[in-house]
N, C-alpha and C positions, 0 to 999 in steps of 0.2 A: 838937408837935415842930417845931422850926425847919426851914426850907427854904433851901438855898443854890442860887441860880440863877446858874450859871457860864456866861460867854461867853468863849471862848478860841480861839486859832488852831487848836487840835486839835479843836474842836467845842464845842457847847453841851451843858449837862447841868443837870438838876434833881436835887439830892441832899438827902436827909433827914439831919439831924444832931441831936445832943443839945446842949442849951444848956450852955455851958461847954467844949465840945470845941475843941481847937486847930484853926484853919482848915486849916493845912497837913495835919494828920493826916486830917481829913475828906475833903479832896480826894484824897489818896493812897489811902485805903481804897476810894474809889469809882472808882479807876483814872483819875482826872482830875488829873494832876500839876500842882502850882503852878509847875512849871519848863517851859521850852521847850527842845526839841532837846537838845544836849549838856549843858545845865544840869541835866538829870535825873540825870546822873552826877557832874557837876562842881559841887557846891554844898556849903555848910557844914553840911548835915544838920540844920538847924533852930536853929543858934546865932545867926542874925541878922546875921552878919558879911559875907555875900557879896552879898545884895540880889537874888538871882536869883528869889526867890519873891514879888517885888513885884506886887501886884494892886490895882486900884481897888475899894474896898468902899463900898457904900451900905447902911446898916442898923446895928443895934446890935451893937457888939463891945466886949469888955473887954480891956485898958483902953480907955476911950473916946478918950483922948489918945494921941498917939504915944509909944512908949517911948523911953528914952534911946538904945537901940540903933537904933531906927527913925530917929530924928532924925539920928543920926550917919550911918547908911548911905544914907539917901535924900537926904542933903545934899551928896554929891559924885558926880562923873561915874562912870558914865554917867547917873546920876540927877541931878535938879536939885530942890532943896528947894522952890522956888516952884511949879514945874509939878507936882511930886508932891503937894504940899498941895492945889492947886486941883483935881487929879484924884481926890482921896480915896485916894491910895496908902497902902497898909500892907504890911508884910511878913507873909505868910501864917503864918510860923512864930512870930510874936509876938502874934497876936490870937486871942481865944477868942470863940466864937459866942454872941451874946446874944439872938438872934431871927432872923427871916427876913432874908436878905442877898442883894444883887445884887453879884456879883463879876465883874470883867472882867480877864482876863489879856491884855496886849498882846503883839504879836509881837517876836521878837528874843531873843537870849540873855538879856538883862537884863530884858526886859519894861518898859523905861523909857518914860515919856511923851515922844513925839517933839516936836521944836521946832515951834511953830505950832499944836499941837493945842488945840482949844477945851476949856475945862474940862468935866468930866462934869456933865451936868444934875442928876444925883442925888447928886453928891458933897457931903459936909458939910465946912465949913471947919475 
């Protein structure tokens, strides 16, 4: 059974998940929201349009490439396409677990990669 190792402003967690589970659902079931602060209530409920569930992911997910919705949402402010790609950012509501994952949720309403942050060492291009 795959393991999701989460690092977030709310605390760290190790969560067991089934392969094929939606990352957003796994985090929420474990009480580890993919959202920060008010974004827990003010979000698109998994449609991929708000971008508040953006997380850095290292490990196998499906689809392996960004979805059309992810490319669109992670491509404009407060997100930035180049920084998001370098940090391995994905939307938790758009990816399914394919094996053990390292997931990082950044602080702030959007969880966006801040200016000047070095790329994640484990992020895949």
